[in-house]
C-alpha positions as CSV (number, residue, x, y, z in Angstrom):
1,M,23.6,-12.8,-5.7
2,K,25.4,-14.3,-2.8
3,N,23.7,-17.2,-1.2
4,F,20.3,-15.9,-2.4
5,A,18.2,-19.0,-1.6
6,L,19.3,-19.0,2.1
7,S,18.9,-15.2,2.3
8,L,15.4,-15.1,1.0
9,F,14.3,-18.1,3.0
10,L,15.5,-16.4,6.2
11,T,13.6,-13.3,5.2
12,L,10.3,-15.0,4.5
13,S,10.2,-17.8,7.0
14,L,8.8,-17.0,10.4
15,A,10.4,-20.0,12.0
16,V,14.0,-18.6,11.9
17,F,13.1,-15.3,13.7
18,G,13.4,-15.1,17.4
19,E,10.8,-13.5,19.5
20,P,11.1,-9.7,19.6
21,Y,12.6,-8.4,22.8
22,C,12.8,-5.1,24.7
23,E,14.9,-4.2,27.7
24,L,15.7,-1.0,29.5
25,K,19.0,-1.3,31.5
26,D,21.6,1.2,32.6
27,G,20.0,4.0,30.7
28,L,19.9,2.1,27.4
29,L,16.7,0.9,25.7
30,K,17.2,-2.0,23.3
31,L,14.5,-3.2,20.9
32,G,15.2,-6.0,18.5
33,N,14.8,-9.6,17.2
34,S,17.1,-12.0,15.4
35,K,17.6,-9.6,12.5
36,I,17.8,-6.1,13.9
37,E,18.5,-4.2,17.1
38,R,18.1,-0.5,17.6
39,A,19.4,0.9,20.9
40,Y,18.4,4.3,22.3
41,K,19.9,6.4,25.1
42,F,16.9,6.7,27.3
43,N,17.7,10.4,27.9
44,G,14.8,11.0,30.4
45,G,12.4,9.4,27.9
46,D,13.5,11.7,25.0
47,L,15.1,8.8,23.1
48,L,18.3,9.4,21.3
49,T,19.6,6.5,19.1
50,S,22.9,4.9,20.3
51,Y,23.3,2.4,17.5
52,V,21.5,0.3,14.8
53,L,22.7,-3.3,14.4
54,D,22.1,-5.4,11.3
55,K,22.5,-8.9,12.7
56,T,22.6,-10.5,9.3
57,S,25.8,-8.7,8.2
58,G,27.0,-7.9,11.8
59,I,27.3,-4.3,10.9
60,K,26.7,-1.9,13.7
61,W,26.1,1.7,12.9
62,E,26.9,3.9,15.9
63,S,25.3,7.3,16.3
64,K,27.3,10.5,16.9
65,G,24.1,12.6,17.3
66,S,23.3,14.7,20.4
67,V,19.8,15.7,19.4
68,P,16.8,13.4,20.3
69,D,15.4,11.3,17.4
70,F,11.9,12.9,17.7
71,N,12.7,16.6,18.1
72,I,10.9,19.9,18.2
73,P,13.7,22.6,18.0
74,G,13.6,24.9,21.0
75,S,11.5,22.7,23.1
76,E,12.3,22.1,26.8
77,A,14.2,19.3,28.4
78,A,12.2,16.0,29.0
79,S,10.8,15.2,32.4
80,G,8.5,12.7,34.1
81,A,9.4,9.8,31.8
82,E,7.3,6.6,32.0
83,F,8.0,3.3,30.2
84,S,5.9,0.2,29.5
85,K,5.9,-2.7,27.1
86,R,3.5,-5.3,25.9
87,S,3.4,-8.2,23.5
88,F,0.5,-9.0,21.2
89,R,-0.3,-11.1,18.1
90,R,-1.7,-10.0,14.8
91,G,-2.6,-12.9,12.6
92,D,0.3,-15.3,12.8
93,V,2.9,-12.6,13.7
94,D,4.1,-11.8,17.1
95,F,4.7,-8.1,18.0
96,L,6.3,-6.3,20.8
97,E,5.4,-2.7,21.6
98,A,7.4,-0.3,23.9
99,S,5.8,2.9,25.0
100,V,7.8,5.9,26.3
101,S,6.0,9.0,27.5
102,F,7.4,12.2,28.9
103,K,6.7,16.0,29.2
104,K,8.4,18.9,27.5
105,G,7.0,21.8,29.5
106,E,3.3,22.0,28.6
107,L,3.6,19.4,25.9
108,E,3.2,15.7,26.6
109,V,4.9,13.3,24.2
110,K,4.3,9.6,23.8
111,R,6.5,7.6,21.5
112,V,5.3,4.0,20.7
113,L,8.0,1.7,19.2
114,E,7.0,-1.6,17.6
115,I,8.8,-4.6,16.2
116,A,7.5,-7.9,14.8
117,D,9.1,-11.3,15.0
118,N,9.5,-11.6,11.2
119,S,10.6,-8.0,10.4
120,Q,13.8,-6.2,9.8
121,F,12.2,-2.9,10.9
122,V,11.5,-0.9,14.0
123,S,8.6,1.4,13.8
124,S,7.9,4.7,15.7
125,Q,4.5,6.3,16.2
126,V,4.3,9.7,18.1
127,Y,1.3,11.1,20.0
128,L,1.1,14.6,21.4
129,R,-1.1,16.3,24.0
130,G,-1.1,19.7,25.6
131,K,0.3,22.9,24.2
132,A,2.7,22.7,21.2
133,R,5.1,25.2,19.8
134,G,7.1,24.8,16.6
135,L,5.6,21.7,15.0
136,F,5.4,23.3,11.6
137,A,8.2,25.5,10.3
138,G,6.6,26.3,7.0
139,R,7.4,25.1,3.5
140,G,10.9,24.9,2.1
141,G,12.2,27.3,-0.5
142,S,14.4,26.8,-3.6
143,K,17.9,25.5,-3.4
144,A,18.9,28.6,-5.4
145,D,18.0,30.8,-2.4
146,M,20.1,28.9,0.1
147,K,23.4,30.1,1.6
148,N,26.6,29.0,0.1
149,M,28.1,25.5,0.7
150,E,30.0,26.6,3.8
151,R,26.7,27.5,5.5
152,L,24.4,24.8,4.1
153,E,22.5,23.2,7.0
154,I,20.9,19.8,7.5
155,A,17.4,21.3,7.2
156,S,18.3,22.1,3.6
157,D,17.3,25.8,3.7
158,G,18.5,26.8,7.1
159,R,15.3,26.4,9.1
160,K,15.1,24.5,12.4
161,M,13.0,21.6,11.2
162,P,11.1,19.2,13.6
163,T,12.0,15.6,13.0
164,L,9.9,12.4,13.4
165,D,13.2,10.4,13.5
166,R,16.9,11.0,12.8
167,L,20.2,9.2,12.7
168,S,23.6,10.8,12.7
169,L,26.0,7.9,12.0
170,K,29.8,7.9,12.7
171,R,30.7,5.8,9.7
172,G,30.1,5.4,6.0
173,V,29.9,6.9,2.5
174,W,26.3,6.8,1.5
175,T,24.1,7.0,-1.6
176,V,20.3,7.5,-1.3
177,R,17.3,6.7,-3.4
178,A,14.1,8.5,-2.6
179,V,10.8,7.2,-4.0
180,E,7.8,9.6,-4.3
181,F,4.3,8.3,-4.9
182,F,1.2,9.9,-6.4
183,D,-2.5,9.2,-5.9
184,V,-5.4,11.4,-7.1
185,T,-5.4,8.9,-10.0
186,D,-8.2,10.7,-11.8
187,R,-5.5,13.2,-12.6
188,N,-2.2,11.4,-12.3
189,Y,-1.2,8.6,-14.8
190,T,2.3,8.1,-13.5
191,L,2.2,7.1,-9.8
192,V,5.9,6.5,-8.9
193,R,9.0,8.7,-9.3
194,E,12.5,7.8,-8.1
195,F,15.4,10.1,-7.4
196,S,19.0,8.9,-6.6
197,D,21.6,11.1,-5.0
198,F,25.0,11.3,-3.3
199,P,24.3,13.5,-0.3
200,V,27.8,14.8,0.5
201,R,26.2,18.1,1.5
202,A,22.7,18.5,3.0
203,N,19.7,18.0,0.8
204,S,16.0,17.2,1.1
205,Y,13.8,14.6,-0.7
206,R,10.2,14.0,-1.3
207,G,8.6,10.6,-0.9
208,N,7.4,7.8,1.4
209,L,10.6,5.8,1.0
210,L,14.3,6.5,1.4
211,F,16.8,3.8,0.7
212,A,20.3,4.6,2.0
213,R,23.1,2.4,1.0
214,E,26.6,2.4,2.6
215,A,29.0,2.1,-0.3
216,D,31.8,0.4,1.7
217,S,29.7,-2.4,3.1
218,N,26.9,-3.3,0.6
219,A,24.4,-2.9,3.3
220,G,22.0,-0.2,4.2
221,L,18.9,1.4,5.8
222,I,15.3,1.9,4.7
223,F,13.3,4.8,6.0
224,V,9.5,4.6,5.6
225,K,7.3,7.5,6.3
226,H,3.8,6.5,7.2
227,S,1.8,9.3,5.7
228,P,-0.3,10.2,2.7
229,V,1.7,10.9,-0.5
230,S,3.8,14.0,-0.4
231,E,1.5,16.0,-2.6
232,V,-1.5,15.8,-0.2
233,Q,0.0,15.7,3.3
234,L,-1.1,18.0,6.0
235,A,1.2,20.8,7.2
236,Y,3.7,19.7,4.5
237,P,7.2,21.3,4.8
238,G,8.0,20.6,1.2
239,A,10.0,17.4,1.8
240,D,9.9,14.2,3.8
241,F,13.6,13.3,4.3
242,T,16.9,15.1,4.8
243,A,20.3,13.6,4.3
244,E,23.9,14.8,4.6
245,G,26.6,12.2,4.6
246,G,25.6,9.6,7.2
247,S,23.0,11.9,8.8
248,F,19.4,11.3,8.0
249,G,16.1,12.8,9.1
250,V,12.4,12.1,8.6
251,I,10.5,15.4,8.5
252,G,6.9,16.6,8.2
253,L,4.7,15.7,11.2
254,G,1.4,16.3,9.4
255,A,0.3,18.6,12.2
256,A,0.6,22.3,13.3
257,D,0.5,23.6,16.8
258,A,-3.2,24.3,16.7
259,D,-3.9,20.6,15.8
260,V,-2.7,19.4,19.2
261,S,-5.4,19.0,21.8
262,E,-4.9,19.7,25.5
263,N,-7.1,16.8,26.5
264,D,-6.8,14.0,23.9
265,W,-3.8,12.5,22.2
266,T,-3.1,13.6,18.7
267,R,-1.4,11.1,16.4
268,V,1.1,12.6,14.0
269,Y,2.6,10.8,11.0
270,G,4.8,7.8,11.8
271,C,7.9,6.3,10.4
272,S,9.9,3.0,10.4
273,L,13.6,2.2,10.0
274,G,14.8,-1.1,8.5
275,V,18.1,-2.7,7.7
276,F,19.2,-4.9,4.8
277,S,22.3,-6.6,3.5
278,G,22.9,-7.2,-0.2
279,G,21.2,-5.8,-3.3
280,D,17.8,-4.6,-4.4
281,L,16.2,-8.0,-3.8
282,E,17.2,-8.1,-0.1
283,A,16.1,-4.5,0.4
284,L,12.7,-5.0,-1.4
285,S,12.0,-8.3,0.3
286,A,12.6,-6.9,3.8
287,L,10.3,-4.0,2.9
288,R,7.6,-6.3,1.6
289,V,7.5,-8.6,4.6
290,F,7.2,-5.5,6.8
291,Q,4.4,-4.1,4.7
292,K,2.4,-7.4,4.7
293,N,2.4,-7.2,8.5
294,A,0.0,-4.2,8.3
295,R,-2.8,-6.7,7.7
296,A,-1.1,-9.9,8.9
297,G,-3.4,-12.9,8.8
298,R,-6.0,-11.4,6.6
299,A,-4.8,-12.9,3.3
300,Q,-7.7,-15.3,2.9
301,S,-10.5,-12.8,3.6
302,D,-8.8,-10.1,1.5
303,E,-8.7,-12.3,-1.6
304,M,-11.5,-11.3,-4.0
305,V,-12.5,-11.1,-7.6
306,M,-15.0,-8.2,-7.2
307,M,-17.5,-6.9,-9.6
308,N,-18.7,-3.2,-9.3
309,T,-21.1,-2.0,-12.0
310,W,-20.0,1.7,-11.9
311,G,-17.5,1.1,-14.7
312,D,-20.2,1.0,-17.3
313,R,-21.2,4.5,-16.3
314,G,-24.7,3.4,-15.4
315,Q,-24.3,5.4,-12.2
316,D,-27.5,5.1,-10.1
317,K,-29.8,4.8,-13.1
318,K,-30.2,1.0,-13.0
319,V,-29.4,-0.2,-9.5
320,D,-32.4,-1.8,-7.9
321,E,-33.4,-5.2,-6.6
322,K,-34.1,-6.8,-9.9
323,F,-31.0,-5.4,-11.5
324,C,-28.7,-6.5,-8.7
325,I,-30.0,-10.0,-8.6
326,S,-29.5,-10.3,-12.4
327,E,-25.9,-9.0,-12.0
328,I,-25.2,-11.4,-9.2
329,E,-26.4,-14.4,-11.4
330,S,-24.4,-13.2,-14.4
331,G,-21.3,-12.4,-12.3
332,A,-21.4,-15.8,-10.7
333,R,-21.3,-17.3,-14.2
334,L,-18.2,-15.3,-14.8
335,G,-16.6,-16.5,-11.5
336,I,-16.7,-13.4,-9.3
337,T,-16.5,-13.8,-5.5
338,H,-17.8,-10.3,-4.4
339,F,-20.5,-8.1,-5.9
340,Q,-20.5,-4.5,-4.8
341,I,-23.4,-2.2,-5.3
342,D,-21.9,1.3,-5.9
343,D,-23.6,4.6,-5.3
344,G,-27.4,4.4,-5.6
345,W,-28.4,1.7,-3.2
346,Q,-29.1,4.1,-0.5
347,T,-32.2,6.3,0.1
348,G,-30.2,9.5,0.0
349,R,-29.1,10.9,-3.4
350,S,-25.4,11.7,-3.7
351,A,-23.7,14.4,-5.8
352,N,-22.6,11.7,-8.2
353,S,-26.2,10.8,-9.0
354,A,-27.4,10.8,-12.6
355,F,-30.5,12.6,-11.3
356,K,-30.7,16.2,-10.1
357,G,-30.7,17.3,-6.5
358,G,-28.0,15.1,-5.1
359,S,-25.4,16.3,-2.6
360,F,-22.7,15.1,-0.2
361,K,-23.5,18.0,2.2
362,N,-25.6,17.6,5.3
363,I,-26.1,13.9,4.7
364,W,-27.5,13.4,8.2
365,A,-30.3,16.0,7.7
366,N,-31.9,12.9,6.2
367,P,-31.8,10.2,9.0
368,N,-32.7,7.5,6.4
369,Y,-29.9,8.5,4.0
370,W,-28.0,5.3,4.5
371,K,-30.9,2.9,4.5
372,P,-31.7,0.9,1.4
373,N,-33.9,2.9,-1.0
374,P,-37.4,1.4,-0.4
375,A,-38.5,2.2,-4.0
376,K,-35.6,0.2,-5.3
377,Y,-35.4,-2.4,-2.6
378,P,-38.9,-3.1,-1.2
379,S,-37.6,-5.8,1.1
380,G,-34.4,-3.9,2.0
381,L,-31.4,-5.8,0.8
382,K,-32.6,-9.2,2.0
383,S,-33.6,-10.5,-1.4
384,V,-30.2,-9.4,-2.9
385,V,-28.3,-11.0,0.0
386,D,-30.3,-14.2,-0.4
387,A,-29.5,-14.3,-4.2
388,A,-25.8,-13.6,-3.4
389,K,-25.6,-16.5,-0.9
390,K,-27.3,-18.8,-3.3
391,A,-24.8,-17.9,-6.0
392,G,-21.8,-18.2,-3.6
393,V,-21.1,-14.4,-3.9
394,E,-20.5,-11.9,-1.1
395,L,-22.5,-8.7,-1.2
396,C,-20.5,-5.5,-0.7
397,L,-21.5,-1.8,-0.6
398,W,-20.3,1.6,-1.5
399,F,-20.1,4.3,1.2
400,N,-19.3,8.0,1.3
401,P,-18.6,9.3,4.9
402,S,-20.1,12.6,5.8
403,V,-17.3,15.0,5.1
404,Q,-18.8,18.2,6.5
405,N,-17.1,19.8,9.5
406,D,-14.2,17.4,9.6
407,F,-16.3,14.2,9.7
408,E,-18.2,15.4,12.8
409,D,-20.9,12.8,12.1
410,W,-18.3,9.9,12.1
411,Q,-20.2,8.0,14.7
412,K,-23.4,8.0,12.7
413,D,-21.4,7.0,9.6
414,A,-19.9,4.1,11.5
415,E,-23.3,3.0,12.9
416,A,-24.8,3.1,9.3
417,M,-22.1,0.5,8.2
418,I,-22.5,-1.5,11.4
419,E,-26.2,-1.7,10.7
420,M,-25.6,-3.1,7.3
421,Y,-23.3,-5.7,8.8
422,R,-25.8,-6.7,11.5
423,L,-28.9,-6.8,9.2
424,Y,-27.3,-8.2,6.0
425,G,-23.8,-9.5,6.9
426,V,-22.1,-6.9,4.7
427,K,-18.4,-6.8,5.6
428,V,-16.8,-5.0,2.6
429,F,-17.3,-1.3,2.0
430,K,-15.9,0.9,-0.7
431,I,-14.9,4.2,1.0
432,D,-15.3,7.1,-1.4
433,G,-15.6,10.9,-1.4
434,V,-13.1,11.4,1.4
435,S,-11.2,14.6,1.7
436,V,-9.0,14.9,4.8
437,S,-8.2,18.6,5.2
438,S,-7.4,18.7,8.9
439,K,-5.9,16.6,11.7
440,T,-9.3,16.6,13.4
441,G,-10.8,15.1,10.2
442,E,-8.1,12.5,10.0
443,K,-8.5,11.5,13.7
444,R,-12.3,11.1,13.2
445,L,-11.9,9.1,10.1
446,R,-9.7,6.7,12.0
447,M,-12.2,6.5,14.8
448,M,-14.9,5.7,12.2
449,F,-12.9,2.8,10.8
450,D,-11.9,1.5,14.3
451,K,-15.5,1.6,15.5
452,V,-16.7,-0.5,12.5
453,V,-13.8,-2.9,12.8
454,S,-14.5,-3.4,16.5
455,A,-18.3,-3.9,16.1
456,T,-17.8,-6.4,13.3
457,N,-15.3,-8.6,15.2
458,S,-12.5,-7.4,12.8
459,E,-14.4,-8.7,9.8
460,A,-14.9,-5.4,8.1
461,I,-12.7,-4.7,5.1
462,F,-12.5,-1.3,3.4
463,N,-11.7,-0.6,-0.3
464,L,-10.0,2.7,0.2
465,D,-10.5,4.9,-2.9
466,V,-7.4,7.0,-3.9
467,T,-8.8,8.5,-7.1
468,A,-9.3,12.1,-5.8
469,G,-9.1,14.2,-2.7
470,R,-6.7,14.1,0.3
471,R,-6.7,10.4,1.3
472,G,-4.5,7.7,2.7
473,G,-2.4,6.8,-0.3
474,Y,-0.2,3.7,-0.3
475,F,1.5,4.0,3.1
476,Y,-1.3,5.3,5.4
477,L,-4.5,3.7,6.7
478,Q,-3.5,0.4,5.0
479,E,-4.3,-1.6,8.1
480,Y,-8.0,-1.2,7.2
481,G,-8.1,-2.9,3.8
482,N,-7.0,-2.6,0.2
483,I,-6.7,0.3,-2.3
484,F,-9.2,1.1,-5.0
485,L,-6.7,2.4,-7.4
486,E,-8.3,4.2,-10.4
487,N,-11.4,5.1,-12.4
488,R,-11.0,4.4,-16.1
489,Y,-13.8,4.2,-18.6
490,T,-14.2,3.2,-22.2
491,D,-17.0,5.8,-22.4
492,W,-14.3,8.5,-22.1
493,G,-11.7,6.5,-24.0
494,N,-9.2,6.6,-21.1
495,Y,-9.0,2.9,-20.3
496,F,-5.9,1.4,-21.8
497,P,-4.8,-2.0,-20.7
498,F,-1.1,-1.2,-21.0
499,S,-1.6,1.9,-18.8
500,T,-3.3,0.0,-16.0
501,L,-0.6,-2.6,-16.3
502,R,2.1,0.1,-16.1
503,N,0.6,1.6,-13.0
504,V,0.5,-1.8,-11.2
505,W,4.0,-2.7,-12.5
506,M,5.6,0.5,-11.2
507,L,3.8,0.4,-7.9
508,S,4.6,-3.3,-7.3
509,K,8.3,-2.6,-6.7
510,Y,7.5,-0.7,-3.6
511,V,3.8,-1.5,-2.7
512,P,2.3,-5.0,-2.3
513,P,0.2,-5.2,-5.5
514,E,-2.1,-7.8,-3.8
515,K,-3.3,-4.9,-1.7
516,I,-4.5,-3.0,-4.8
517,Q,-7.8,-3.5,-6.6
518,V,-7.0,-3.5,-10.4
519,E,-9.8,-3.0,-12.8
520,F,-10.6,-4.7,-16.1
521,L,-13.4,-3.5,-18.3
522,N,-15.9,-4.6,-20.9
523,K,-13.7,-4.4,-24.0
524,W,-16.7,-4.6,-26.4
525,R,-18.1,-1.2,-25.3
526,N,-17.3,2.1,-27.0
527,A,-14.7,0.6,-29.4
528,G,-15.3,3.6,-31.7
529,K,-14.1,6.1,-29.1
530,Y,-10.4,5.2,-29.4
531,G,-9.7,6.6,-32.9
532,G,-8.5,3.3,-34.2
533,S,-5.6,3.1,-31.8
534,V,-3.8,-0.3,-31.7
535,L,-3.7,0.2,-27.9
536,A,-7.5,0.2,-27.6
537,P,-8.9,-2.4,-25.3
538,S,-10.8,-4.0,-28.2
539,N,-7.5,-5.2,-29.6
540,Y,-6.8,-7.5,-26.6
541,S,-8.5,-10.7,-25.5
542,F,-10.8,-10.5,-22.4
543,E,-8.4,-13.0,-20.8
544,Y,-5.5,-10.6,-21.3
545,L,-7.4,-7.8,-19.6
546,F,-8.1,-10.1,-16.6
547,A,-4.5,-11.2,-16.5
548,V,-3.4,-7.5,-16.2
549,A,-5.3,-7.4,-12.9
550,M,-4.0,-10.8,-11.5
551,A,-1.0,-9.4,-9.6
552,G,-3.5,-7.3,-7.7
553,Q,-7.1,-8.0,-6.6
554,P,-9.1,-8.2,-9.9
555,L,-11.9,-5.7,-10.1
556,A,-14.6,-6.4,-12.8
557,W,-15.5,-2.8,-13.5
558,F,-18.6,-3.4,-15.6
559,E,-22.2,-4.7,-15.7
560,A,-22.0,-8.5,-16.2
561,T,-25.5,-8.4,-17.8
562,G,-24.0,-6.2,-20.6
563,L,-21.4,-8.7,-21.6
564,P,-21.7,-10.6,-24.8
565,E,-22.0,-14.4,-24.4
566,E,-18.4,-14.9,-25.6
567,A,-17.1,-13.0,-22.5
568,F,-18.2,-15.8,-20.2
569,A,-15.5,-18.1,-21.5
570,L,-13.3,-16.1,-19.1
571,S,-14.8,-18.2,-16.3
572,G,-12.3,-20.9,-17.0
573,L,-9.3,-18.7,-16.4
574,I,-10.9,-17.0,-13.4
575,G,-11.5,-20.5,-11.9
576,E,-7.9,-21.5,-12.4
577,Y,-6.6,-18.2,-11.0
578,K,-8.7,-18.5,-7.8
579,K,-7.0,-21.8,-7.1
580,I,-3.5,-20.2,-7.0
581,S,-4.2,-16.6,-6.1
582,R,-3.6,-16.9,-2.4
583,Q,-0.2,-18.7,-2.9
584,F,0.7,-16.3,-5.7
585,H,-0.2,-13.2,-3.6
586,G,1.5,-14.7,-0.5
587,G,4.9,-14.3,-2.1
588,V,6.9,-11.2,-2.6
589,I,5.6,-9.9,-6.0
590,L,8.0,-7.7,-7.9
591,P,8.1,-6.3,-11.4
592,I,10.3,-8.0,-14.1
593,G,11.0,-7.2,-17.7
594,D,10.6,-3.8,-19.2
595,E,8.2,-1.0,-18.2
596,P,4.8,-1.6,-19.9
597,S,4.3,0.6,-22.9
598,G,2.0,-1.4,-25.1
599,F,5.1,-2.7,-27.0
600,S,7.2,-4.3,-24.4
601,W,7.9,-7.7,-22.7
602,T,7.0,-7.3,-19.1
603,G,5.6,-9.0,-16.1
604,F,5.7,-10.0,-12.4
605,Q,7.6,-12.5,-10.3
606,S,6.3,-13.8,-7.0
607,L,9.0,-15.2,-4.8
608,V,7.2,-17.6,-2.5
609,D,10.4,-18.8,-0.8
610,G,14.1,-19.3,-1.8
611,E,13.3,-22.0,-4.4
612,N,9.7,-21.7,-5.4
613,G,7.6,-19.0,-7.1
614,F,5.6,-17.8,-10.0
615,V,6.2,-15.7,-13.1
616,L,3.5,-13.9,-15.0
617,I,4.8,-12.8,-18.4
618,F,3.2,-10.4,-20.9
619,R,4.2,-10.0,-24.5
620,E,2.7,-6.7,-25.5
621,R,2.5,-5.6,-29.2
622,N,6.2,-6.6,-29.7
623,A,7.5,-8.3,-32.9
624,N,9.8,-10.7,-31.0
625,A,8.4,-14.1,-30.1
626,K,11.2,-14.7,-27.5
627,K,12.6,-12.6,-24.8
628,R,15.3,-13.0,-22.1
629,I,14.0,-11.7,-18.8
630,N,16.1,-11.4,-15.7
631,L,14.5,-13.0,-12.6
632,Y,15.1,-11.8,-9.1
633,G,17.5,-14.1,-7.3
634,G,17.8,-16.3,-10.3
635,E,21.5,-16.0,-11.1
636,N,23.1,-19.2,-12.3
637,C,20.1,-21.4,-11.4
638,I,18.4,-24.5,-12.9
639,F,14.7,-23.7,-13.3
640,E,11.8,-26.0,-13.8
641,F,8.8,-24.1,-15.2
642,K,5.3,-25.5,-15.3
643,P,2.3,-23.6,-16.9
644,V,-0.4,-22.7,-14.4
645,F,-3.3,-22.1,-16.9
646,S,-4.6,-24.6,-19.3
647,G,-3.5,-24.1,-22.9
648,R,-1.0,-21.4,-22.0
649,G,2.6,-22.2,-22.3
650,K,4.5,-25.5,-22.1
651,A,6.6,-26.9,-19.3
652,F,10.3,-26.4,-19.8
653,N,13.6,-26.4,-18.0
654,A,16.2,-23.6,-18.2
655,V,19.6,-22.6,-16.9
656,S,19.8,-18.9,-16.2
657,D,22.8,-16.8,-16.8
658,G,24.8,-14.7,-14.3
659,F,22.1,-12.0,-14.4
660,G,19.2,-14.4,-13.7
661,G,18.2,-14.2,-17.4
662,V,15.8,-16.8,-18.7
663,E,14.4,-16.9,-22.2
664,F,10.6,-17.0,-22.5
665,C,8.5,-17.7,-25.6
666,I,5.0,-16.4,-26.4
667,D,3.8,-17.0,-29.9
668,K,1.2,-14.2,-30.2
669,E,1.4,-10.5,-29.6
670,N,-0.8,-9.2,-26.8
671,D,-0.7,-12.5,-25.0
672,F,0.5,-13.8,-21.6
673,V,1.6,-16.9,-19.8
674,M,2.0,-17.8,-16.1
675,Y,4.4,-20.4,-14.8
676,S,5.1,-21.9,-11.4
677,Y,8.7,-22.7,-10.9
678,K,11.3,-24.5,-8.8
679,S,14.9,-23.3,-8.8
680,K,18.2,-24.7,-7.7
681,R,21.5,-22.9,-7.8
682,V,24.2,-24.4,-10.0
683,K,27.2,-25.4,-8.0
684,N,30.4,-23.7,-8.9
């Protein structure tokens, strides 16, 4: 790959980026930094893209469009435009925000544009207020029912479709790759699906990502839709993107006319546009840096090796003061950093209770619902908190917001969590049981999160469960914390290490895996429920199960007091992992090798900068002791590899081939190794 080391260094280093800028002059609004500039015809506030400039390649894509980027077909002309801008800082990253508001008849529109100093993306968030008409045009139909080619329209089925953003470019022959994601992981076991196309004629695509590559220039665009996954979006039109030649649209606002308030702003789904030059690595690196900005500066506080006892299916039968203190002490021996009491710590009884009479309805009919159960915790949580502090472990809690009537009790829910913070210092809450069925509910859920974040001085972190219901997914609400990915249990024989590895591996290409909690279970439980399968967890070492979770945030999904003594030997590996986890997760982590199947060579690569990084390699149940694996950006390089973990792998040097291929050796099946590396390109 051409001059990779320099390219990636420029992508990852903040120092080379200039401050973001914004100027409105002669009817042209320009927003940019040293990597990208997007210019808009001001058009009375109803912005219409003039061009997009990729400053790395020097390519300038000019627009031929005459329709505003955010567009509701049939709406009135814009009037009363207002413009403002502000700078702010999130962590170590500087941001610039431009706000343009205007009226379209009885509807007020506010479009907020944002760019960071280290990003190749410009984001757009739209807010609506007043009376709306035509926000939702219904779901699309089948391609077989469309008109013939001569009459095929950009909306794919002839409808006039509202757009969150659009580009109609004058130049280029384009190919596209749409990436659709799936949550509801209690039901779905494949979480990513890609579709590539050559959109000569109009077509539509599902997904949160659309990569558009210009064939003549080896450069392209990335569209990100900030919404839940396609399958669970509100007011979903059946697709997320449209494309025809060099014309692209982001569709599906996540709102219908009735969702817009006459008094308060309603936030619809957002989107971002990025540029890249080069191959997949340049595109994915640009996307990853942009994604990391959602929680910029929180890397240290978000690092965790959490233990949650629900994975042993004890439900709320055991949780009490004595049990929790014992779990903390045993978990500390193992090396955990966070202990989370799941459902059952509270006075109220949930619908997931092992006992009769539980419900999620009308929670606040019991004003003490979210207070520690006095029968289980006679001194509240104080004794448990004291034990956690003594063990060097942070206490965390499970929480289920009150879903009735679109979270109408969101303020009470927020106050319940704030009280746990004030009384006991609890900062991490697993958010479960959410079902967002309306725009009102979505708005209130955000207000709940914001209230807790504000009251805790931004210390609150939420583990956002995506196992069921209509929730945030991988591209929505991620500024609030990390993702609780999946429930898997040995009790039901549905926990397979290769399957968990496969999910993380597939997601890691497009979603930062360090933002995902990845479980590992007690492999000694329920060995007889797997029918003698070679893929059963009992056929792997405990260290291997933990290693599967290392690209993410490891989640010990078991009761530590139920582990055999031999399990605590894992503490050595966990201790070594914690020393490097922040640096490992600080890089761009991407999947390498083959898709995990239980019989593959597979793994992850973390690109820390242009020359340094990590590789985590797994040899599944594969007969070959050696395997050549292509590394991102490693074409024709000299590598120095050093093992990270004691007794796993030997230091070696290697010269990669023209595909970045390096041969790795692991002596045993179902084993792994992790190396740090330095690389240097071989001179021609």
